[in-house]
SEFI-871375 format. One record per atom (N, C-alpha, C, O, CB): atom name; chain; residue number from 1; x, y, z. Coordinates in steps of 0.1 Angstrom, whole numbers, m for minus. Glycine has a CB too. Example, Ala and Ser with C-alpha at 12.3 -4.5 7.8 and 13.67 -1.06 7.14 Angstrom:
SEFI-871375
atome:chaine:num:X:Y:Z
N:A:1:132:m57:78
CA:A:1:123:m45:78
C:A:1:132:m33:78
O:A:1:142:m33:85
CB:A:1:113:m45:90
N:A:2:128:m22:71
CA:A:2:137:m11:71
C:A:2:129:0:79
O:A:2:134:11:80
CB:A:2:141:m6:57
***
This chain:
SEFI-871375
atome:chaine:num:X:Y:Z
N:A:1:897:869:1050
CA:A:1:883:872:1051
C:A:1:881:886:1055
O:A:1:870:892:1053
CB:A:1:877:862:1061
N:A:2:892:893:1060
CA:A:2:890:907:1063
C:A:2:888:915:1051
O:A:2:880:925:1051
CB:A:2:903:912:1070
N:A:3:894:911:1040
CA:A:3:892:918:1027
C:A:3:878:918:1023
O:A:3:872:928:1019
CB:A:3:901:912:1016
N:A:4:871:906:1024
CA:A:4:857:905:1020
C:A:4:848:913:1029
O:A:4:839:920:1024
CB:A:4:853:890:1020
N:A:5:851:913:1042
CA:A:5:843:920:1051
C:A:5:844:935:1050
O:A:5:834:943:1051
CB:A:5:846:917:1066
N:A:6:856:940:1047
CA:A:6:858:954:1044
C:A:6:851:959:1032
O:A:6:844:970:1032
CB:A:6:873:957:1042
N:A:7:851:951:1021
CA:A:7:843:955:1009
C:A:7:828:955:1012
O:A:7:821:964:1009
CB:A:7:846:945:998
N:A:8:824:945:1019
CA:A:8:809:943:1022
C:A:8:805:955:1031
O:A:8:794:961:1028
CB:A:8:807:930:1029
N:A:9:812:958:1042
CA:A:9:807:968:1051
C:A:9:809:982:1044
O:A:9:801:991:1047
CB:A:9:815:968:1064
N:A:10:819:984:1036
CA:A:10:821:997:1029
C:A:10:809:1000:1020
O:A:10:804:1011:1020
CB:A:10:834:997:1021
N:A:11:804:990:1013
CA:A:11:793:991:1004
C:A:11:780:994:1012
O:A:11:772:1003:1008
CB:A:11:791:979:995
N:A:12:778:987:1023
CA:A:12:766:990:1032
C:A:12:767:1004:1037
O:A:12:757:1011:1037
CB:A:12:766:980:1044
N:A:13:779:1009:1041
CA:A:13:780:1022:1047
C:A:13:777:1033:1036
O:A:13:770:1042:1038
CB:A:13:794:1025:1052
N:A:14:782:1030:1024
CA:A:14:779:1039:1013
C:A:14:764:1040:1009
O:A:14:759:1051:1007
CB:A:14:787:1035:1000
N:A:15:758:1028:1009
CA:A:15:743:1028:1006
C:A:15:735:1035:1018
O:A:15:725:1041:1015
CB:A:15:738:1014:1005
N:A:16:739:1033:1030
CA:A:16:732:1040:1041
C:A:16:734:1055:1040
O:A:16:724:1063:1042
CB:A:16:738:1035:1055
N:A:17:746:1060:1036
CA:A:17:748:1074:1034
C:A:17:739:1080:1023
O:A:17:733:1090:1025
CB:A:17:763:1077:1032
N:A:18:739:1072:1012
CA:A:18:730:1077:1001
C:A:18:715:1077:1005
O:A:18:708:1086:1001
CB:A:18:732:1068:988
N:A:19:711:1067:1012
CA:A:19:697:1066:1017
C:A:19:694:1078:1026
O:A:19:684:1084:1025
CB:A:19:695:1052:1024
N:A:20:704:1081:1035
CA:A:20:701:1092:1045
C:A:20:701:1105:1037
O:A:20:692:1114:1040
CB:A:20:712:1093:1055
N:A:21:709:1107:1027
CA:A:21:709:1119:1019
C:A:21:695:1120:1012
O:A:21:689:1131:1011
CB:A:21:720:1120:1009
N:A:22:691:1109:1006
CA:A:22:678:1109:999
C:A:22:666:1112:1008
O:A:22:657:1119:1004
CB:A:22:676:1096:993
N:A:23:667:1107:1021
CA:A:23:656:1110:1030
C:A:23:656:1124:1035
O:A:23:645:1131:1035
CB:A:23:657:1100:1042
N:A:24:668:1130:1038
CA:A:24:669:1143:1042
C:A:24:666:1154:1031
O:A:24:660:1164:1034
CB:A:24:683:1146:1048
N:A:25:669:1150:1019
CA:A:25:666:1160:1008
C:A:25:652:1157:1002
O:A:25:649:1164:992
CB:A:25:677:1158:997
N:A:26:644:1148:1008
CA:A:26:631:1145:1003
C:A:26:631:1140:988
O:A:26:622:1143:981
CB:A:26:622:1157:1004
N:A:27:641:1132:985
CA:A:27:642:1126:972
C:A:27:638:1111:973
O:A:27:646:1103:976
CB:A:27:657:1127:966
N:A:28:625:1109:971
CA:A:28:620:1096:973
C:A:28:625:1085:964
O:A:28:627:1074:968
CB:A:28:605:1096:972
N:A:29:628:1089:952
CA:A:29:634:1079:942
C:A:29:648:1075:947
O:A:29:651:1063:946
CB:A:29:634:1085:928
N:A:30:656:1084:951
CA:A:30:670:1081:956
C:A:30:669:1073:968
O:A:30:676:1063:970
CB:A:30:678:1094:958
N:A:31:661:1077:978
CA:A:31:660:1069:991
C:A:31:654:1055:988
O:A:31:659:1046:994
CB:A:31:651:1077:1000
N:A:32:644:1054:980
CA:A:32:639:1041:977
C:A:32:649:1032:970
O:A:32:650:1020:973
CB:A:32:626:1042:969
N:A:33:656:1037:961
CA:A:33:665:1029:953
C:A:33:677:1025:962
O:A:33:682:1014:961
CB:A:33:671:1037:941
N:A:34:682:1034:971
CA:A:34:693:1030:980
C:A:34:688:1020:990
O:A:34:696:1011:993
CB:A:34:698:1043:987
N:A:35:675:1021:995
CA:A:35:670:1011:1004
C:A:35:669:997:997
O:A:35:673:987:1003
CB:A:35:657:1015:1010
N:A:36:664:997:985
CA:A:36:663:984:978
C:A:36:677:979:975
O:A:36:679:966:976
CB:A:36:656:986:964
N:A:37:687:987:972
CA:A:37:701:982:970
C:A:37:707:977:983
O:A:37:714:967:982
CB:A:37:709:994:964
N:A:38:703:983:994
CA:A:38:708:978:1007
C:A:38:703:964:1010
O:A:38:710:955:1014
CB:A:38:704:987:1019
N:A:39:690:962:1007
CA:A:39:684:949:1009
C:A:39:690:939:1000
O:A:39:693:927:1004
CB:A:39:668:949:1007
N:A:40:692:942:987
CA:A:40:699:933:978
C:A:40:713:930:982
O:A:40:717:918:981
CB:A:40:698:939:964
N:A:41:720:940:986
CA:A:41:734:938:990
C:A:41:735:929:1002
O:A:41:745:921:1004
CB:A:41:741:951:992
N:A:42:725:930:1011
CA:A:42:725:922:1023
C:A:42:726:907:1019
O:A:42:732:899:1026
CB:A:42:713:925:1032
N:A:43:718:903:1009
CA:A:43:717:889:1005
C:A:43:728:885:995
O:A:43:732:873:996
CB:A:43:704:887:1000
N:A:44:732:893:986
CA:A:44:741:890:975
C:A:44:755:895:977
O:A:44:764:892:969
CB:A:44:735:894:961
N:A:45:756:904:986
CA:A:45:769:911:988
C:A:45:781:903:991
O:A:45:792:906:988
CB:A:45:767:922:998
N:A:46:779:892:999
CA:A:46:790:883:1002
C:A:46:796:877:990
O:A:46:809:877:989
CB:A:46:785:872:1011
N:A:47:788:873:981
CA:A:47:793:867:968
C:A:47:800:878:960
O:A:47:811:875:954
CB:A:47:782:861:960
N:A:48:794:889:959
CA:A:48:799:900:950
C:A:48:812:906:956
O:A:48:822:909:949
CB:A:48:789:912:949
N:A:49:813:906:970
CA:A:49:825:911:976
C:A:49:837:901:975
O:A:49:848:905:974
CB:A:49:823:915:991
N:A:50:834:888:974
CA:A:50:844:879:971
C:A:50:850:880:957
O:A:50:862:880:955
CB:A:50:839:864:973
N:A:51:841:883:947
CA:A:51:845:885:934
C:A:51:854:898:933
O:A:51:865:897:927
CB:A:51:833:887:924
N:A:52:850:909:939
CA:A:52:857:921:939
C:A:52:871:919:946
O:A:52:881:924:941
CB:A:52:850:932:946
N:A:53:871:912:958
CA:A:53:883:910:965
C:A:53:893:902:957
O:A:53:905:904:958
CB:A:53:880:903:978
N:A:54:888:892:950
CA:A:54:897:883:942
C:A:54:903:891:930
O:A:54:914:888:926
CB:A:54:889:871:937
N:A:55:895:901:925
CA:A:55:901:909:915
C:A:55:911:919:920
O:A:55:920:923:913
CB:A:55:890:916:907
N:A:56:910:924:932
CA:A:56:918:934:938
C:A:56:931:928:944
O:A:56:942:933:941
CB:A:56:911:942:949
N:A:57:930:917:951
CA:A:57:941:912:959
C:A:57:948:901:950
O:A:57:942:891:947
CB:A:57:937:906:972
N:A:58:961:903:947
CA:A:58:968:893:939
C:A:58:979:886:947
O:A:58:984:875:944
CB:A:58:975:899:927
N:A:59:983:892:958
CA:A:59:993:886:967
C:A:59:992:890:981
O:A:59:985:900:984
CB:A:59:1008:889:962
N:A:60:998:883:990
CA:A:60:997:886:1005
C:A:60:1011:889:1009
O:A:60:1020:881:1006
CB:A:60:990:874:1013
N:A:61:1013:900:1017
CA:A:61:1026:903:1022
C:A:61:1027:900:1037
O:A:61:1018:904:1045
CB:A:61:1029:918:1019
N:A:62:1038:894:1040
CA:A:62:1041:891:1055
C:A:62:1046:904:1061
O:A:62:1054:911:1056
CB:A:62:1052:880:1056
N:A:63:1040:907:1073
CA:A:63:1044:920:1080
C:A:63:1057:918:1087
O:A:63:1064:928:1090
CB:A:63:1033:924:1090
N:A:64:1061:906:1090
CA:A:64:1074:903:1097
C:A:64:1086:905:1088
O:A:64:1096:912:1091
CB:A:64:1074:889:1103
N:A:65:1086:898:1076
CA:A:65:1098:898:1068
C:A:65:1096:904:1054
O:A:65:1105:906:1047
CB:A:65:1103:883:1066
N:A:66:1083:907:1050
CA:A:66:1080:913:1038
C:A:66:1079:904:1026
O:A:66:1079:908:1015
CB:A:66:1091:923:1035
N:A:67:1078:891:1029
CA:A:67:1077:881:1018
C:A:67:1064:882:1011
O:A:67:1053:883:1018
CB:A:67:1079:867:1024
N:A:68:1064:882:998
CA:A:68:1051:882:990
C:A:68:1047:868:987
O:A:68:1054:860:981
CB:A:68:1053:890:976
N:A:69:1035:864:991
CA:A:69:1029:851:989
C:A:69:1018:852:980
O:A:69:1009:861:981
CB:A:69:1025:844:1003
N:A:70:1017:844:969
CA:A:70:1006:845:960
C:A:70:993:842:966
O:A:70:992:833:975
CB:A:70:1008:836:947
N:A:71:982:849:962
CA:A:71:969:847:968
C:A:71:963:834:963
O:A:71:953:829:969
CB:A:71:960:859:965
N:A:72:968:829:951
CA:A:72:962:817:945
C:A:72:972:806:948
O:A:72:983:806:942
CB:A:72:959:819:930
N:A:73:968:796:956
CA:A:73:977:784:959
C:A:73:968:773:965
O:A:73:955:775:966
CB:A:73:988:788:969
N:A:74:974:762:969
CA:A:74:966:751:975
C:A:74:965:755:990
O:A:74:975:755:997
CB:A:74:974:737:973
N:A:75:953:757:995
CA:A:75:951:762:1009
C:A:75:949:750:1018
O:A:75:942:741:1014
CB:A:75:940:772:1009
N:A:76:954:751:1030
CA:A:76:951:741:1041
C:A:76:942:748:1051
O:A:76:945:758:1057
CB:A:76:965:736:1047
N:A:77:930:742:1053
CA:A:77:920:747:1062
C:A:77:917:736:1072
O:A:77:910:726:1069
CB:A:77:907:752:1054
N:A:78:922:737:1084
CA:A:78:921:727:1094
C:A:78:928:715:1090
O:A:78:940:715:1087
CB:A:78:906:724:1096
N:A:79:922:703:1089
CA:A:79:928:691:1085
C:A:79:926:689:1070
O:A:79:931:679:1064
CB:A:79:922:679:1092
N:A:80:919:697:1063
CA:A:80:916:696:1049
C:A:80:926:704:1040
O:A:80:929:716:1044
CB:A:80:902:701:1045
N:A:81:932:698:1030
CA:A:81:941:705:1021
C:A:81:934:705:1007
O:A:81:930:695:1002
CB:A:81:955:698:1020
N:A:82:932:717:1002
CA:A:82:925:719:989
C:A:82:932:711:978
O:A:82:944:711:977
CB:A:82:923:733:985
N:A:83:924:705:969
CA:A:83:930:697:958
C:A:83:934:705:946
O:A:83:941:700:937
CB:A:83:920:686:954
N:A:84:930:717:945
CA:A:84:934:726:934
C:A:84:937:740:939
O:A:84:933:744:950
CB:A:84:923:726:923
N:A:85:945:747:931
CA:A:85:949:761:935
C:A:85:937:770:933
O:A:85:931:771:923
CB:A:85:961:766:926
N:A:86:934:777:944
CA:A:86:923:787:944
C:A:86:928:800:951
O:A:86:938:800:958
CB:A:86:911:781:952
N:A:87:920:810:948
CA:A:87:923:823:956
C:A:87:918:821:970
O:A:87:909:813:973
CB:A:87:915:835:949
N:A:88:925:827:980
CA:A:88:921:825:994
C:A:88:907:829:997
O:A:88:902:824:1007
CB:A:88:931:832:1003
N:A:89:901:838:990
CA:A:89:887:842:992
C:A:89:877:831:988
O:A:89:866:831:993
CB:A:89:884:855:986
N:A:90:882:822:979
CA:A:90:873:812:974
C:A:90:875:798:980
O:A:90:868:789:978
CB:A:90:874:811:959
N:A:91:886:797:988
CA:A:91:889:784:994
C:A:91:879:781:1005
O:A:91:876:790:1013
CB:A:91:904:784:999
N:A:92:875:769:1006
CA:A:92:865:765:1016
C:A:92:866:750:1019
O:A:92:868:742:1011
CB:A:92:850:768:1011
N:A:93:865:747:1032
CA:A:93:865:734:1037
C:A:93:851:727:1034
O:A:93:842:732:1040
CB:A:93:869:733:1052
N:A:94:850:717:1026
CA:A:94:837:711:1023
C:A:94:831:704:1035
O:A:94:819:701:1034
CB:A:94:838:702:1011
N:A:95:839:700:1045
CA:A:95:834:692:1056
C:A:95:826:701:1065
O:A:95:815:697:1070
CB:A:95:845:686:1063
N:A:96:831:713:1069
CA:A:96:824:721:1078
C:A:96:821:735:1074
O:A:96:816:743:1081
CB:A:96:831:722:1091
N:A:97:826:739:1062
CA:A:97:823:752:1056
C:A:97:833:763:1061
O:A:97:830:775:1058
CB:A:97:809:756:1059
N:A:98:843:759:1068
CA:A:98:853:769:1073
C:A:98:861:775:1061
O:A:98:863:768:1051
CB:A:98:862:763:1084
N:A:99:866:787:1063
CA:A:99:874:794:1053
C:A:99:887:797:1060
O:A:99:888:798:1072
CB:A:99:867:806:1048
N:A:100:898:799:1052
CA:A:100:911:802:1058
C:A:100:910:816:1064
O:A:100:907:826:1058
CB:A:100:922:801:1048
N:A:101:914:818:1077
CA:A:101:914:831:1084
C:A:101:928:836:1086
O:A:101:930:848:1087
CB:A:101:907:830:1097
N:A:102:938:827:1086
CA:A:102:951:831:1088
C:A:102:961:820:1082
O:A:102:956:809:1079
CB:A:102:955:833:1103
N:A:103:973:823:1081
CA:A:103:983:813:1076
C:A:103:997:817:1082
O:A:103:998:829:1087
CB:A:103:984:813:1061
N:A:104:1006:808:1083
CA:A:104:1019:811:1088
C:A:104:1028:814:1076
O:A:104:1028:807:1066
CB:A:104:1025:799:1096
N:A:105:1037:824:1078
CA:A:105:1047:827:1068
C:A:105:1057:816:1067
O:A:105:1062:811:1077
CB:A:105:1054:841:1071
N:A:106:1060:811:1054
CA:A:106:1069:800:1053
C:A:106:1084:804:1056
O:A:106:1092:795:1058
CB:A:106:1069:794:1039
N:A:107:1087:817:1056
CA:A:107:1100:821:1059
C:A:107:1103:825:1073
O:A:107:1113:820:1079
CB:A:107:1103:834:1050
N:A:108:1094:832:1080
CA:A:108:1097:836:1093
C:A:108:1087:831:1104
O:A:108:1088:834:1116
CB:A:108:1097:851:1094
N:A:109:1077:823:1100
CA:A:109:1067:817:1108
C:A:109:1058:827:1115
O:A:109:1052:824:1125
CB:A:109:1074:808:1119
N:A:110:1057:839:1110
CA:A:110:1048:849:1115
C:A:110:1034:846:1110
O:A:110:1032:841:1099
CB:A:110:1053:864:1110
N:A:111:1024:849:1119
CA:A:111:1010:846:1115
C:A:111:1005:858:1106
O:A:111:1006:869:1110
CB:A:111:1001:844:1127
N:A:112:999:854:1094
CA:A:112:994:864:1085
C:A:112:979:863:1086
O:A:112:974:852:1082
CB:A:112:1000:863:1071
N:A:113:972:873:1090
CA:A:113:957:873:1090
C:A:113:952:877:1076
O:A:113:956:887:1071
CB:A:113:951:882:1101
N:A:114:944:868:1071
CA:A:114:939:870:1057
C:A:114:927:879:1057
O:A:114:921:882:1046
CB:A:114:935:857:1050
***
């Protein structure tokens, strides 16, 4: 989930910088467009950042032993095990809406934060 949050906050920061440049340079069209994009990203950005993250991340590397784990697999979230292979950004527990935040490395048992 860190990947999705990084994409989301990076885009918000970029839009705030563009908005501030537009306000300081008295460019009303740029400032207004950046503000409208910020409002739109606030509501739709979570979905878009999941799509971008799924396109960018293809595997997860363990920091302990260096094992490459594919990002698309059957994920276990709490007591629920997903019935089909999904990218970790799209895996979701239908019972309570939880998403996988971490996993254990199958080789060295090190915790990998997603």
